[in-house]
C-alpha positions as CSV (number, residue, x, y, z in Angstrom):
1,X,-38.7,117.7,-0.4
2,X,-40.2,114.3,-0.7
3,X,-39.0,110.9,0.4
4,X,-40.3,107.4,0.8
5,X,-39.4,105.1,3.8
6,X,-40.2,101.5,3.6
7,X,-40.1,99.7,7.0
8,X,-41.8,97.1,9.1
9,X,-44.8,98.2,11.1
10,X,-43.0,97.3,14.3
11,X,-40.2,99.7,13.3
12,X,-42.6,102.7,13.3
13,X,-41.7,104.3,16.7
14,X,-41.0,107.7,18.3
15,X,-37.4,107.6,17.2
16,X,-38.4,107.2,13.6
17,X,-40.9,110.1,13.9
18,X,-38.2,112.3,15.6
19,X,-35.8,111.5,12.6
20,X,-38.6,112.7,10.2
21,X,-39.0,115.9,12.2
22,X,-35.2,116.5,12.0
23,X,-35.1,115.8,8.3
24,X,-38.0,118.2,7.6
25,X,-37.1,120.7,10.3
26,X,-37.8,123.7,8.0
27,X,-41.2,122.5,6.8
28,X,-44.3,124.1,8.2
29,X,-46.5,121.2,7.4
30,X,-46.0,117.5,6.5
31,X,-48.2,115.2,4.5
32,X,-47.8,111.6,5.5
33,X,-49.3,108.7,3.4
34,X,-49.3,105.2,4.7
35,X,-49.8,102.1,2.6
36,X,-49.0,98.4,2.6
37,X,-45.8,97.6,0.7
38,X,-44.2,94.6,-0.9
39,X,-41.4,92.9,0.9
40,X,-38.3,94.8,-0.4
41,X,-36.2,92.2,1.5
42,X,-37.4,93.7,4.8
43,X,-38.3,90.3,6.2
44,X,-34.6,89.3,6.2
45,X,-33.3,88.9,9.8
46,X,-31.6,92.1,10.9
47,X,-30.0,93.1,14.2
48,X,-30.9,96.4,15.8
49,X,-27.4,97.7,14.9
50,X,-27.9,96.7,11.2
51,X,-31.3,98.3,11.2
52,X,-30.0,101.6,12.7
53,X,-27.1,101.6,10.2
54,X,-29.5,101.1,7.3
55,X,-31.7,104.0,8.4
56,X,-28.7,106.3,9.1
57,X,-27.3,105.5,5.6
58,X,-30.6,106.3,4.0
59,X,-30.9,109.6,5.9
60,X,-27.3,110.5,5.0
61,X,-27.9,109.7,1.3
62,X,-31.0,111.9,1.3
63,X,-29.2,114.8,3.0
64,X,-26.3,114.5,0.6
65,X,-28.6,114.3,-2.4
66,X,-27.3,110.8,-3.3
67,X,-29.5,108.1,-4.7
68,X,-32.3,110.6,-5.4
69,X,-34.5,110.9,-8.4
70,X,-35.9,114.3,-9.1
71,X,-38.4,115.1,-11.8
72,X,-41.0,117.7,-12.6
73,X,-44.7,116.8,-12.6
74,X,-44.7,116.7,-16.4
75,X,-41.7,114.4,-16.4
76,X,-43.3,112.1,-13.9
77,X,-46.5,112.0,-15.9
78,X,-44.6,111.1,-19.0
79,X,-42.7,108.4,-17.2
80,X,-45.8,106.9,-15.7
81,X,-47.7,106.9,-19.0
82,X,-44.7,105.1,-20.7
83,X,-44.9,102.4,-18.0
84,X,-48.5,101.8,-18.8
85,X,-47.9,101.3,-22.5
């Protein structure tokens, strides 16, 4: 399984890491890549309750296979090459 989380750096805390552990509970190893991201509207004011609700909804969607895009390596390569044209 693979997923991408986009969050503010101050949101990276032990609760978030524990959520990742729960999400990947059957994985023996995890690979984590960190990079700077564009805004994605994350600079909008958000209460702690709104933030928690947003993360819970994202986790529920992932667990229910909603709003996911799945493709083979070959499909991804083709898709990427088409974007570069």
